[in-house]
N, C-alpha and C positions, 0 to 999 in steps of 0.2 A: 919653283913651280910658277907656272905662268897664270895669267888671269884666265886664260881660256881653260886651263886645266883646273884652276880653282873654281871657276864658274861651273864647269861640268861636274866637278866633285860636289859642289854645293847643291846643284840641281839634283844630282844623283842622291845625295843625302836627304834632300827635301822629298824627292820621289820615294825613296826607301822609307822615310818617316811616314809619308802619306799612305804608302802601301801597308806599313805596319799598323798605322791608325785604322785603316780600313779593315785589316785582318782582325784587329782587336774589336772593332765594331761588329764585324760578322760573328766573331766568337761570342761577344756579349749578346748579340741578337739571338744566336743559337742557344746560349745559356738561358736567356730570358724566355725564349720559346719553349725550352725544355721545362723550365720552372712553371710556366703558364700551363703547359700540358700536364705536368705533375699535379698542379692545383686542380685542373679540370678533372683529372682522373680521380683525385681524392673527393672532389665534390660529387662526381658520379657515384663513387662507392658509398659516400655518405648518403646520397639521395636514395640509392638502392636499399641501404640498410634502414633508412627512415621509412621508405615505402613498406618494407617488411614489418617494421615495428608498428607503423600506422595500421597496417592490415591486422596485426595481432590485437592492437588496441581496439580497432573497429569490431573484431570478432568478440572481444571481451565486452565491449559496450552493447553489442547485439545480444549477448548472453544475459547481461544484466537487465537489458530492456525486456527480454523474454521473461526473466524471473519476476521483474516488477509487474508485468502484465498478468502473470499467473497469480501473484500475490493480490493484485487489484481484483482479479476475477474471484479469488477466494474470499476476499473481504466483502465483495458485492454479495456473494452467496451468504456469508455470515450476516450481513446487514439484512438481507431478505429473510433469513431465518429468525433474526431478532424481531423484525417487524411482524412475522407470523406469530412468534411467541407472545409479543405484545398484544396482538389481536386476541389470541387465545386466552391470555390472562385477563384481558378486559371482559371477554365473554364469561370466563369463570367467575370474575368478580360480580358481574351482573347476575349470574345464576346463584351465587352465594347470597347476594342481596335478596333475590326472590325467595330463596330457601329460608332466609331469616324471617322474611315477612310471612311465609307459609307456616313456619314454626310458631311465630307470634300468633297467627290466626288460629293454629291448632290449640295453643295454650288457652286462648280466649274461648274457643269452642269447648275445650275440656272444662274450663271453669264454669261455663254456662251449663254444660251437662251435669257437672257436680251439683250446681245450685238446683237444677231441675230434679236431679236425683234426690237431693235433700228435701226438696219440696214434695216430691212424690212420697218419700218415706214419711214425712210429716203428715201428709194427707192420708196415707195408709194407716198410720197410728191413730189418727183422729177417727178414721172409718172403723178401725178395729175397736176403739173405745166406744163408738156409737153402737157397733154390733154387740159388744159385750153388755152395754147398758140395755139394749133391746132384749138380749138373751136373759138377763137378770129379771127384767120386767116380765118376760114371758114365763120364766120359772116361778116367779112369785104368783103369778095369776094362775 
């Protein structure tokens, strides 16, 4: 083999090796592109699933928020009712206090009337005694 043939063969081998390296690079680039596209597709699928799940979570949170608002409204109504009951009980307590004073006043009036009645009865007995004494004196005369 001559130098010319060996040089040509060497250049051909180097050229073939470079072509093979380039082909391998293209294949690796395509493989890398495919993998990147697969990852991008997976990310898109994951994103779409997450959007669906987030939508479901948002709906659940909205439902919970609605329920909490309903409970808050009900508790507000109960609070109002309790305030009304408190006011009514205070009014009732005041009325019972007034009634107790009225009963005490009635008892005092009743005691006064009983004393007056006893006084009248005593006076009537004294008057009856006087009348009996007068009658006796008249009968004697």
